[in-house]
C-alpha positions as CSV (number, residue, x, y, z in Angstrom):
1,D,120.2,85.2,103.6
2,I,119.4,87.8,100.9
3,G,122.6,88.9,99.1
4,A,121.2,91.9,97.2
5,V,118.1,94.1,97.3
6,V,117.2,95.8,94.0
7,D,115.0,98.9,94.8
8,L,113.4,100.0,91.6
9,R,111.7,103.1,93.1
10,R,112.5,106.7,92.3
11,P,114.6,108.6,94.8
12,G,111.6,110.6,95.9
13,E,109.7,107.4,96.6
14,R,112.6,106.0,98.6
15,R,112.8,109.3,100.5
16,D,109.1,109.3,101.3
17,Q,109.0,105.7,102.4
18,P,112.5,104.7,103.6
19,S,113.5,101.0,103.6
20,R,114.0,99.3,106.9
21,R,116.7,96.7,107.0
22,P,118.2,94.8,110.0
23,D,121.2,96.2,111.7
24,G,124.4,94.5,110.5
25,W,122.8,93.4,107.2
26,S,125.7,93.0,104.8
27,G,123.9,92.6,101.4
28,L,124.3,94.8,98.4
29,V,121.7,97.5,97.8
30,I,121.1,98.5,94.1
31,E,119.1,101.6,93.5
32,G,119.4,104.6,91.2
33,G,117.9,107.7,89.7
34,I,118.5,111.4,90.3
35,D,116.4,113.0,93.0
36,D,115.0,115.9,91.0
37,G,112.1,116.4,93.4
38,V,109.6,115.4,90.7
39,E,106.7,113.2,92.0
40,A,106.1,109.8,90.5
41,P,104.1,109.9,87.2
42,H,101.3,107.8,88.6
43,I,100.7,110.3,91.4
44,T,100.7,113.2,88.9
45,F,98.1,111.3,86.8
46,L,95.9,110.6,89.8
47,K,96.0,114.3,90.8
48,T,95.3,115.7,87.4
49,Q,93.2,113.2,85.5
50,D,89.9,111.5,86.1
51,L,90.5,107.8,86.9
52,T,88.2,105.6,84.7
53,P,88.8,102.1,83.4
54,A,89.7,103.5,80.0
55,S,92.0,106.2,81.3
56,G,93.7,103.9,83.8
57,R,94.4,101.3,81.1
58,R,95.6,103.9,78.7
59,F,98.0,105.4,81.3
60,M,99.3,101.9,82.3
61,Q,100.0,100.9,78.7
62,D,101.8,104.2,78.0
63,T,103.8,103.7,81.1
64,Y,104.8,100.2,80.1
65,R,105.9,101.4,76.6
66,R,108.3,103.9,78.2
67,L,109.5,101.8,81.1
68,P,112.2,99.7,79.4
69,F,113.9,102.8,78.0
70,D,114.0,105.1,81.0
71,A,117.8,105.7,81.7
72,A,117.5,105.2,85.5
73,H,115.6,101.9,85.0
74,R,118.1,100.6,82.4
75,D,120.9,101.4,84.9
76,V,119.3,99.5,87.7
77,F,118.2,96.6,85.5
78,S,121.7,96.2,84.2
79,R,123.2,96.1,87.8
80,Y,120.5,93.6,88.8
81,F,121.6,91.2,86.1
82,Q,125.2,91.7,87.1
83,A,124.2,90.8,90.7
84,L,122.4,87.7,89.5
85,A,125.5,86.6,87.7
86,D,127.8,87.4,90.6
87,Q,125.8,86.5,93.7
88,D,125.4,83.0,95.2
89,R,122.8,84.3,97.6
90,P,119.2,85.2,96.8
91,V,118.5,88.5,95.1
92,L,115.3,90.4,95.9
93,I,113.6,92.9,93.5
94,H,110.9,95.4,94.5
95,C,109.4,98.7,93.7
96,A,106.5,100.6,95.3
97,A,103.6,98.4,94.3
98,G,105.6,95.4,93.2
99,K,103.7,94.9,90.0
100,D,104.9,97.1,87.1
101,R,108.6,97.8,87.3
102,T,109.1,94.6,89.3
103,G,106.7,92.7,87.0
104,F,108.6,93.8,83.9
105,L,112.0,92.9,85.4
106,A,110.8,89.5,86.6
107,A,109.4,88.9,83.0
108,L,112.8,89.7,81.6
109,T,114.4,87.3,84.0
110,H,111.9,84.6,82.9
111,H,112.6,85.3,79.3
112,L,116.3,85.0,79.8
113,L,115.8,81.6,81.5
114,G,113.7,80.3,78.5
115,V,110.3,80.5,80.1
116,S,107.6,80.6,77.5
117,R,105.7,83.8,76.8
118,D,102.4,82.2,78.0
119,D,103.9,81.0,81.3
120,M,105.6,84.4,81.8
121,V,102.3,86.2,81.4
122,E,100.6,83.7,83.7
123,D,103.2,84.4,86.4
124,Y,102.8,88.2,85.9
125,L,99.1,88.0,86.3
126,L,99.4,86.3,89.7
127,T,99.5,89.8,91.2
128,N,95.8,89.9,90.7
129,A,95.4,86.7,92.7
130,A,97.8,87.7,95.4
131,V,95.9,91.0,96.1
132,D,92.2,91.1,96.5
133,L,91.8,94.3,94.5
134,A,88.1,93.9,93.9
135,G,87.5,93.5,97.6
136,R,89.8,96.4,98.5
137,A,88.7,98.7,95.7
138,P,86.1,100.7,97.7
139,S,88.5,101.6,100.5
140,I,91.2,102.4,98.0
141,A,88.8,104.7,96.1
142,R,88.1,106.5,99.3
143,Q,91.8,107.0,99.9
144,L,92.2,108.3,96.4
145,H,89.3,110.7,96.9
146,K,90.9,112.0,100.1
147,M,94.2,112.5,98.3
148,T,93.0,114.0,95.1
149,G,89.4,115.1,95.6
150,R,88.4,113.0,92.6
151,V,86.0,110.1,92.6
152,A,87.0,106.8,91.1
153,A,84.8,103.8,90.4
154,D,85.8,100.4,91.7
155,D,86.5,99.0,88.3
156,A,88.7,102.0,87.5
157,V,90.7,101.3,90.7
158,V,91.1,97.6,89.6
159,A,92.3,98.6,86.1
160,F,94.8,101.0,87.5
161,L,96.2,99.0,90.5
162,G,95.9,95.6,88.9
163,V,97.9,94.1,86.0
164,E,96.7,93.0,82.6
165,A,98.4,91.0,79.9
166,A,98.1,94.0,77.6
167,Y,100.4,96.0,79.9
168,L,103.3,93.6,79.7
169,D,102.6,93.0,76.1
170,A,102.9,96.7,75.4
171,A,106.4,96.8,77.0
172,L,107.6,93.7,75.2
173,A,106.2,94.9,71.9
174,E,108.0,98.2,72.2
175,V,111.2,96.4,73.1
176,E,110.9,94.3,70.0
177,A,110.1,97.2,67.8
178,R,113.1,99.2,68.9
179,H,115.7,96.4,69.4
180,G,114.4,93.6,67.2
181,S,114.1,91.1,70.0
182,V,114.1,90.9,73.8
183,E,117.5,89.1,73.5
184,A,119.0,92.1,71.7
185,Y,117.5,94.5,74.3
186,L,119.1,92.4,77.1
187,R,122.4,92.4,75.4
188,D,122.6,95.9,74.0
189,A,120.7,98.0,76.6
190,L,121.4,95.9,79.7
191,G,124.8,94.4,79.1
192,V,123.7,90.8,79.4
193,D,126.2,89.2,77.1
194,A,126.5,85.5,76.4
195,A,128.9,84.9,79.4
196,R,126.6,86.7,81.8
197,R,123.5,85.0,80.5
198,D,125.1,81.6,80.8
199,R,126.1,82.3,84.4
200,I,122.6,83.4,85.3
201,V,121.0,80.5,83.7
202,E,123.4,78.1,85.4
203,R,122.7,79.7,88.8
204,L,118.9,80.0,88.6
205,S,118.1,76.7,86.8
206,A,120.4,74.5,88.8
């Protein structure tokens, strides 16, 4: 009985891998962005740079620092929090890998609900437990080689496709540097005022 689906992917990602939903599904679909034909940054990185543990971590931290301020992301994030306040049915969020854009938005939701930073990060890191990246790394490396012609070590694959506390920390630190606090970012950039925040907390902590 999902009431809303929040698709954090870029238009090109949605075009290349269209969502499949049941006939007659009546929920709200929240998505955004302008289809400028530009490929996703992580694909460009993989095609143009050697993937090593260091380059993978550097790319991910840089990505997380920019993520909260991308105009398309802010638009969808804001509409997500509006849906959380308005909906009485479950709200689903996802992106392409379900770890970075989704992980950051889930962390914002936890913060809004008063979850401690340690617990927030612990939940974020569950991605690594849910997906056996170490076991799958060799096959993923072969797929990357086929796609890009570049050879990636298994530990580089894990660094790029997994999550690390430093990634989420980079995003939150940049938010705090630019807005003073996560609360101010939620209010000023995403429109989560006191009334909307109280409604979300009431709904999700009941």
